[in-house]
C-alpha positions as CSV (number, residue, x, y, z in Angstrom):
1,X,-0.1,0.2,0.5
2,X,2.8,2.6,0.8
3,X,4.4,1.9,-2.9
4,X,0.5,2.2,-4.0
5,X,0.6,6.0,-2.4
6,X,3.8,6.5,-3.5
7,X,3.2,5.8,-6.7
8,X,-0.2,8.0,-7.2
9,X,1.9,10.8,-5.8
10,X,5.0,10.5,-7.9
11,X,2.6,10.5,-11.1
12,X,0.2,13.2,-10.4
13,X,2.9,15.7,-8.8
14,X,5.1,15.3,-12.3
15,X,5.8,19.5,-12.6
16,X,7.4,19.5,-9.0
17,X,11.0,20.6,-9.5
18,X,13.6,18.5,-7.5
19,X,10.8,17.0,-5.4
20,X,12.6,13.9,-6.7
21,X,15.2,12.4,-9.7
22,X,14.0,10.0,-12.3
23,X,16.7,7.8,-13.9
24,X,16.0,6.5,-17.4
25,X,19.9,5.0,-18.3
26,X,18.9,1.8,-17.3
27,X,15.2,1.2,-19.2
28,X,14.7,-0.3,-22.5
29,X,12.5,1.6,-24.5
30,X,10.3,0.2,-27.3
31,X,6.7,1.4,-29.0
32,X,3.1,0.0,-28.2
33,X,1.9,-2.1,-31.7
34,X,-0.2,0.7,-32.2
35,X,2.9,3.3,-32.6
36,X,0.9,5.7,-30.3
37,X,3.1,4.9,-26.9
38,X,6.3,4.3,-25.8
39,X,7.0,2.6,-23.0
40,X,9.9,3.0,-20.3
41,X,10.7,-0.5,-18.6
42,X,12.8,0.2,-15.9
43,X,12.6,3.6,-14.9
44,X,14.1,4.1,-10.9
45,X,13.0,7.2,-8.8
46,X,14.4,8.6,-5.9
47,X,12.2,10.2,-3.8
48,X,8.1,9.5,-2.5
49,X,9.3,6.0,-0.6
50,X,11.6,4.5,-3.6
51,X,14.7,2.9,-3.5
52,X,16.5,3.6,-7.1
53,X,19.0,0.5,-6.0
54,X,15.9,-1.4,-4.9
55,X,12.6,-0.2,-6.8
56,X,12.1,0.5,-10.7
57,X,8.7,1.5,-12.6
58,X,7.2,0.5,-15.8
59,X,5.7,4.2,-17.5
60,X,3.6,4.1,-20.3
61,X,3.6,7.7,-22.5
62,X,0.5,8.1,-25.1
63,X,1.1,10.8,-28.0
64,X,-2.0,13.6,-26.9
65,X,-2.8,14.8,-30.3
66,X,-3.7,17.9,-28.5
67,X,0.0,18.9,-26.8
68,X,1.5,17.0,-29.6
69,X,3.6,15.0,-27.2
70,X,3.6,12.3,-24.9
71,X,1.7,12.6,-21.3
72,X,2.3,10.0,-18.5
73,X,-0.4,6.9,-18.4
74,X,-1.2,7.0,-15.3
75,X,-3.6,4.1,-15.3
76,X,-0.5,1.8,-16.5
77,X,2.0,2.6,-14.4
78,X,3.3,-0.5,-12.8
79,X,6.4,-0.8,-9.3
80,X,8.2,-3.6,-9.0
81,X,9.2,-3.5,-5.8
82,X,12.6,-4.9,-4.4
83,X,13.3,-6.5,-7.9
84,X,16.7,-4.9,-7.0
85,X,19.4,-4.2,-10.1
86,X,19.0,-5.1,-13.5
87,X,20.6,-4.4,-17.1
88,X,19.3,-5.1,-20.5
89,X,17.9,-9.2,-20.3
90,X,20.0,-9.4,-16.8
91,X,18.4,-9.5,-13.6
92,X,20.6,-9.5,-10.8
93,X,18.2,-10.7,-7.8
94,X,18.6,-14.8,-7.2
95,X,15.6,-17.1,-7.5
96,X,14.6,-19.7,-5.2
97,X,13.7,-21.7,-8.0
98,X,16.3,-22.1,-11.1
99,X,14.5,-24.7,-12.6
100,X,10.9,-23.9,-14.2
101,X,8.9,-27.6,-13.8
102,X,5.4,-27.2,-16.4
103,X,2.7,-29.9,-17.6
104,X,1.5,-30.8,-21.1
105,X,0.1,-33.5,-22.4
106,X,1.2,-33.1,-25.7
107,X,4.4,-34.3,-25.2
108,X,5.6,-36.4,-27.4
109,X,6.5,-41.0,-26.7
110,X,8.5,-42.9,-28.1
111,X,6.5,-45.8,-30.2
112,X,6.7,-48.9,-27.6
113,X,8.3,-51.8,-29.6
114,X,7.1,-54.0,-32.2
115,X,7.4,-57.1,-29.9
116,X,5.8,-55.2,-26.3
117,X,2.6,-53.7,-28.0
118,X,1.1,-54.4,-24.9
119,X,3.2,-52.3,-23.4
120,X,2.2,-48.7,-22.7
121,X,3.8,-45.7,-22.1
122,X,3.0,-43.3,-19.0
123,X,2.6,-39.5,-19.9
124,X,5.2,-37.7,-17.6
125,X,4.2,-35.2,-15.3
126,X,5.8,-32.7,-16.1
127,X,8.8,-30.9,-18.3
128,X,11.3,-28.9,-17.1
129,X,13.8,-26.3,-17.8
130,X,16.5,-26.4,-19.7
131,X,16.1,-30.0,-21.7
132,X,14.3,-30.1,-25.0
133,X,11.1,-31.8,-25.7
134,X,8.9,-32.7,-28.5
135,X,5.1,-32.0,-28.6
136,X,2.6,-33.2,-30.9
137,X,-0.8,-30.8,-31.0
138,X,-3.3,-32.5,-32.4
139,X,-5.7,-30.7,-34.8
140,X,-7.9,-27.9,-33.8
141,X,-5.9,-28.1,-30.2
142,X,-3.5,-25.3,-28.8
143,X,-0.6,-26.6,-26.8
144,X,-1.3,-25.0,-23.6
145,X,1.1,-24.7,-19.8
146,X,0.6,-23.1,-16.9
147,X,4.2,-21.6,-15.3
148,X,4.6,-20.4,-11.8
149,X,7.4,-18.2,-12.1
150,X,8.5,-15.6,-9.8
151,X,10.6,-12.1,-9.9
152,X,13.7,-12.1,-11.1
153,X,13.2,-15.5,-13.7
154,X,14.2,-14.5,-17.7
155,X,12.8,-16.8,-19.9
156,X,13.2,-17.8,-23.6
157,X,12.6,-20.6,-25.6
158,X,14.0,-22.4,-28.4
159,X,11.5,-24.0,-31.2
160,X,13.0,-26.8,-33.6
161,X,11.4,-28.8,-36.7
162,X,7.7,-26.9,-35.8
163,X,5.8,-28.6,-38.7
164,X,3.7,-25.0,-39.2
165,X,3.8,-21.9,-39.1
166,X,3.5,-20.7,-35.3
167,X,2.6,-18.2,-32.5
168,X,4.3,-18.5,-29.0
169,X,2.9,-16.5,-26.3
170,X,3.8,-16.2,-23.0
171,X,0.7,-14.1,-20.5
172,X,1.0,-13.5,-17.0
173,X,1.2,-10.6,-14.5
174,X,2.4,-7.6,-16.4
175,X,3.5,-9.7,-19.5
176,X,2.5,-10.2,-22.7
177,X,5.1,-11.5,-24.6
178,X,4.1,-12.9,-28.6
179,X,6.4,-14.5,-31.3
180,X,6.2,-16.5,-34.4
181,X,8.1,-18.5,-36.6
182,X,8.0,-20.1,-39.9
183,X,7.4,-23.7,-40.2
184,X,10.9,-25.4,-40.4
185,X,12.5,-22.5,-39.1
186,X,14.8,-22.7,-36.2
187,X,13.8,-20.2,-33.3
188,X,15.4,-18.5,-30.1
189,X,13.2,-16.1,-29.2
190,X,14.3,-12.9,-27.0
191,X,14.7,-13.4,-23.1
192,X,11.2,-12.1,-21.2
193,X,12.4,-10.8,-17.9
194,X,9.3,-11.7,-15.0
195,X,8.9,-8.6,-12.8
196,X,6.1,-9.8,-10.9
197,X,5.1,-13.1,-9.1
198,X,2.0,-15.3,-10.1
199,X,0.6,-17.6,-12.5
200,X,1.9,-17.2,-16.0
201,X,0.1,-18.8,-19.7
202,X,2.3,-20.6,-22.2
203,X,0.9,-21.4,-25.7
204,X,1.8,-22.5,-28.5
205,X,-0.4,-22.7,-31.8
206,X,0.2,-23.7,-35.5
207,X,-1.3,-21.4,-38.5
208,X,-3.5,-24.6,-39.6
209,X,-5.8,-25.5,-37.1
210,X,-6.5,-28.8,-39.3
211,X,-3.7,-30.4,-39.4
212,X,-2.1,-31.8,-36.2
213,X,1.2,-29.7,-34.9
214,X,4.8,-30.7,-33.8
215,X,7.9,-29.1,-32.8
216,X,10.2,-29.3,-30.2
217,X,11.4,-26.9,-27.3
218,X,13.4,-26.0,-24.7
219,X,12.4,-23.6,-22.4
220,X,15.4,-21.5,-20.2
221,X,15.6,-19.4,-17.3
222,X,18.9,-17.5,-17.9
223,X,19.1,-16.6,-14.3
224,X,19.9,-19.8,-12.9
225,X,23.2,-19.2,-11.1
226,X,23.4,-18.0,-7.5
227,X,25.6,-14.7,-7.7
228,X,29.0,-15.0,-5.5
229,X,31.2,-12.5,-4.3
230,X,34.5,-12.2,-6.4
231,X,37.9,-11.2,-4.5
232,X,41.7,-10.5,-5.3
233,X,43.3,-13.8,-6.9
234,X,39.7,-15.0,-7.1
235,X,40.2,-17.4,-10.3
236,X,36.2,-17.1,-11.9
237,X,34.7,-20.0,-13.9
238,X,32.1,-19.4,-16.1
239,X,30.3,-22.4,-18.6
240,X,27.4,-21.0,-20.6
241,X,25.1,-23.0,-23.1
242,X,24.4,-22.3,-26.4
243,X,20.8,-21.2,-27.4
244,X,20.2,-19.7,-24.1
245,X,20.3,-16.6,-22.5
246,X,22.2,-17.5,-20.1
247,X,24.6,-15.6,-17.8
248,X,26.8,-15.8,-14.1
249,X,26.6,-13.2,-11.2
250,X,29.6,-11.9,-9.4
251,X,29.8,-8.9,-7.0
252,X,32.8,-7.1,-6.4
253,X,33.7,-4.3,-3.5
254,X,36.3,-2.1,-3.8
255,X,37.7,0.3,-1.8
256,X,38.3,4.5,-2.9
257,X,41.3,4.3,-5.5
258,X,41.5,0.7,-5.8
259,X,41.8,-0.6,-9.2
260,X,40.1,-3.7,-10.8
261,X,41.5,-6.0,-13.7
262,X,39.9,-8.6,-15.1
263,X,40.9,-10.0,-18.9
264,X,37.9,-11.3,-20.8
265,X,40.8,-14.2,-22.3
266,X,39.4,-14.0,-25.7
267,X,36.8,-16.7,-24.5
268,X,33.7,-15.8,-26.5
269,X,32.1,-14.5,-23.7
270,X,31.3,-10.4,-22.5
271,X,32.2,-9.0,-19.5
272,X,29.7,-6.1,-17.8
273,X,30.4,-4.7,-14.4
274,X,27.4,-2.2,-14.1
275,X,26.6,0.1,-10.1
276,X,23.8,-0.1,-8.1
277,X,21.9,2.3,-10.5
278,X,21.7,-0.5,-13.1
279,X,24.5,1.5,-15.0
280,X,27.1,0.2,-16.9
281,X,30.1,0.9,-15.5
282,X,32.9,-1.0,-17.8
283,X,33.1,-3.6,-19.7
284,X,35.0,-6.0,-22.0
285,X,35.0,-8.8,-24.7
286,X,38.0,-10.9,-26.7
287,X,41.4,-10.4,-25.7
288,X,40.3,-6.9,-23.5
289,X,40.7,-6.4,-20.5
290,X,37.7,-4.8,-18.1
291,X,39.6,-2.4,-15.6
292,X,38.3,0.2,-13.2
293,X,39.8,2.3,-11.0
294,X,37.2,3.0,-7.4
295,X,36.9,6.9,-7.2
296,X,34.9,5.9,-3.9
297,X,34.2,2.5,-1.6
298,X,31.6,0.8,-3.9
299,X,30.1,-2.5,-4.7
300,X,29.7,-3.6,-8.0
301,X,27.6,-6.6,-10.5
302,X,30.4,-8.6,-12.7
303,X,28.0,-10.3,-15.5
304,X,29.3,-13.0,-17.4
305,X,27.4,-14.0,-21.2
306,X,28.1,-15.1,-24.5
307,X,29.2,-12.5,-27.1
308,X,26.6,-15.5,-29.6
309,X,23.7,-17.7,-28.3
310,X,25.0,-20.2,-30.6
311,X,28.0,-21.7,-29.0
312,X,28.6,-22.6,-26.0
313,X,30.8,-20.4,-23.7
314,X,33.9,-21.4,-21.7
315,X,35.5,-18.5,-19.4
316,X,38.1,-18.7,-16.6
317,X,39.9,-15.4,-15.6
318,X,41.7,-14.5,-12.5
319,X,40.5,-10.9,-10.6
320,X,42.6,-8.8,-10.1
321,X,42.4,-6.3,-6.8
322,X,45.1,-3.4,-6.7
323,X,45.6,-0.8,-4.0
324,X,47.2,2.2,-4.3
325,X,50.7,2.3,-3.3
326,X,51.1,4.4,-0.3
327,X,52.9,7.6,-0.6
328,X,56.1,7.9,0.7
329,X,56.8,11.2,2.6
330,X,59.7,12.7,2.0
331,X,61.8,13.4,5.5
332,X,61.9,17.3,6.3
333,X,65.3,18.2,6.8
334,X,66.3,18.8,10.4
335,X,67.6,22.5,11.3
336,X,71.7,22.3,11.7
337,X,72.4,21.4,15.4
338,X,76.1,23.6,15.3
339,X,76.5,27.2,16.8
340,X,75.6,30.2,14.7
341,X,79.2,32.0,14.6
342,X,78.8,35.9,15.3
343,X,82.6,36.8,16.0
344,X,83.9,38.8,14.0
345,X,87.6,37.2,12.7
346,X,91.0,38.5,14.0
347,X,92.4,39.6,11.0
348,X,89.4,41.3,9.9
349,X,89.2,45.5,9.0
350,X,88.8,48.2,11.7
351,X,87.3,51.4,10.5
352,X,87.8,54.4,12.6
């Protein structure tokens, strides 16, 4: 309720100068299907009860013909409370369930051997993310599966050998994702970030409802690792499966003037360092070295992921965190202890 009241106050006072700060840096804006609105997903706000490190907003601006500008659609504002850091398709938040189970009656089973015709294969009760299954959907029906998802999941689907043109949809809390593919086309969908816990429905439908429709599918959750701290001399080892958007997460804490170095090692992965505001601080690929000298004590968030999705990624790199060398003080010369001689030499000239 507190967050809801904050939203109402936030959207009703858009013109108050310096009442709050709004950060669009880490958003991924996109146009709605009708082309009349632009959506900013992941806006950070400092003020009105929001923490820019923990909370995010989804804001929709619709074109107004009277003012020739875009106006905030107040009714479409969504709060992602305590979602934490996310950047591009990466969500930093650890999820409780890294694997996702789903039930489908359409899974294709191998035919029983000819000499064992009395054996009837049992229909499995569920499928699991990260594994590929073949499904056959009878004419007139649509593949449907219910997914119990939590905020932090990052989903994608790898579709193989569809026997028809098809459409895949995911519908749920603040989520309407749709992608289409052609017959026999191999498709890896874009990743879908899940910001709200809830029940979601996945459907896959063929273009010709009068014919059976079969396809192979692998559902993946890219956020399937637990974040880990990384300190000086640690060797970070990562393996990322192909045909997914998987990534690994490490946390690096630096003191003021510490210098961080981590080689990308030409491994086919990208190293990305973001700050608590989800903004990119440094990155490296190929033979580059990720480098950063901290200007103040801070914690940074390191993401390791593939530069291409059609190949597996293997990475091993040793992290270096070097403190600045202490400044050597130049010793101050000590005053001479020899007394000053003010006497006049005996042979000095005397004037009258």
